[in-house]
C-alpha positions, 0 to 999 in steps of 0.5 A: 431450075424449072421444077424449083420454080414450079414448087417455089412459094409465091413470095420467094418467086417474086423475089427472083423476079425482082432480082432478075434471076427468074421470069414469069414466063419461066414460072409459067412454063415450069407449071405447064411442064408439071401439068403435063407430068401430073394432071393425067394422074390427078385430073385436077383441071377442067380447063387450061389455056396455056397460050393466054397464060404465056401472054399474061406472063410476057406482059408481067415480065415486061412490068418487072423489067421496068422496075417498080411498075408491077401491079402487086406483090404477086404480079406474074405468079401462076395461079388456078381458080376453082370451077365454081368461080365465074371467070371471063373468057374461061368456062365455069361449068360448076362441075355440071353436065346441066350447064352450057359449055358455050357460055357466054363467059363475059364476066369476072367474079370479084376475086377473078377480077382482083387477081387479074388486076394484080397481074397474076397469071391464070393457068386454068380452072380446077375441078369441083363436084357439081355445084360444090355439093359435097366434100369430095371432088368427082362429077359426071362432067369431069370424073374423079380427082385424086389425092397427090399423097396417094392415088386412089384417095380423094383430095377432099372437096369441094375445092379438090382440083385446086389443092391437087394442082397446088400440091405438086406445082401445077400453079403456085397459088390456088383459089377455093370456095368454102360452104361447109369446109370446102377450102379446109377439107381438101387442104387438110387432106392434101397437106396445104394451108387454107383459109376460110376468111371472115364471111364477106371479107373476100367478095362473092358474086354471083351469090351462092346458093348457100348464101352466107354459109359460103366463103372464098379463100386462098389455098397455098403452100406457105402461110405468107403466100395466103396473106399476100393473096388476101391483100389482093382478094379481100378488097371491096366490091359492090356486087357483094351484098354482105361485103365490107365497103371500107376494108383496107386491112394489110394481112402482112402487118404484124405477120411475124409477131408470133403467138407469145402471150396470146390466149388460146383455147384448145378443144379436141372435140369442140364440145360436141363431136363424139370422141370415137369418131376422131381418128386416134392419129388425128387426135395425137397430131393435133394435141402435139400441135397444141403443145408447139403453141405452148412452147412458142409462148401462147397461154393455152388451156383446154376449153370448149364452148357450151353449145347448150345441146345444139348440134351444128351438124344438124343446123348446117344440114338443114340450111344446105339441104333447103338451099339446094332445093332452089338451085335444082328448081332453077333447071328444067326437068331435062337438065335435072336428068343430067345432074348428080343423083346425090345432089337431086336427093339432097334437094328432095330431102330439103323440100321435105324439111318443112317450114318449122325445121328450116326456121328453127335452123335459122334461129339455132344458127344465130344462137351458135353464133352468139355462143361462139362470139362470147366464147372467143371474147375470152380467147384470141385463138381456138385450136381444133382438129380440121377433120376427124379423119384423113383422106378416104377412097375416091368416088365415095360421097362422104366419110364412113360410107356416107351419102354426102347428103349428111355433111356431118362427117366434117363437124369441125369445119362446118361450125365456122361456116355457121358462125362466119368466123375466120378459120384456117387449116395447116398440116400438123403431121401424118397418119399411119398411112403417111396421109396429112392431118390438119390443125384448125386455127380459129379466131373472132370475127375480122381477126383473119390477120391474127389467124394468119400470124398464128399459123405462120408462127407454127409453120416456122417450126413445123414447115409444110412438106410436099407430097412425095409425088411432087418430087417425081419429075 
């Protein structure tokens, strides 16, 4: 039963709580047993607090026994939070040797506060590259995190620790952040569901160095679990300048309605990604996923936005490279000597961009956003690949031998950080090596619930598989 609880979706776990067939304490012990079994191989955690987790689980157990006193629909569910998210009582190191291990750690970011208020049980903090600067997960502070589908491959990033943990039951839910794909890249590489919500729906504080490129979202083994998390996380907080003060959306409302009759655009290359850069196995799997939407009754057509020659890769690069300049400048010369050379190089590139290049990128971002708004006015959903490739080797800063400073190897994800739209990834097959492939599902602003509904419809006919490692207990 212990292993079953660890791999159980949160929505099924809480039903067992309600029926007195399992308890939060048993679920936490199951997760801790899996951490003992798998974390030495995967290196997914930067901090663990088993004692605090068990105390929180016992408090949740008492609430469930009282009946009707639970704090939320995910009260008592074991959860992990990425190292980039400020968490009271736990170190938030940002994957950086330049941060102070002693804190003090006295403040919860909004998402951590909401999850505590909801009664979830925080197991610990998961690994990230330094300040989330690249789409893989390794750092001088914590080393490399591995992919549970194949040791020696990256889980992606920068939320790689969370997905490595989630995929094998080291927690039933996980929180990640996403500035160019950092929820969707790792979920695609490890066969999980991940949602980058509409920017501002899940409050973000302290402000990210990447400004409005940054989002925070759920990473889960089922779509319903992500909807349940959004009902907790996506609640207003005055600390987020861009937040939605009156947001009371129920992400489970209409969740099971399916996609029949919806207008869906299928874009194999989003109108600008070179076809030869998209792995053949990825292209075939995503096309087959599109056909599933047709069988489910969606009105699917192949169509791509006309970006008028604009390249989201160049626009995103200019934004993040110039933003990281100020981050690095905030550290002393002594502290900078401890930082990832790639992060420092990115800051150097950003410092040399010049005002014209940065201002041009700001205006081009607005143009791309307007184009996508107009395109999505014709459609309810847009389907694309999540990633052009599957997981590559650990300790590489980017695909194709890239240095990570050019983030253009993840073109499908970064586009929707620029436009601030909701975008999710869901597994849609395996490549020739047995590694997961992701389908990206996008919609218009504030239509996050529709993205979840569409993903759930797909999941009902194509359930999300666990990696073989997860069964080796």
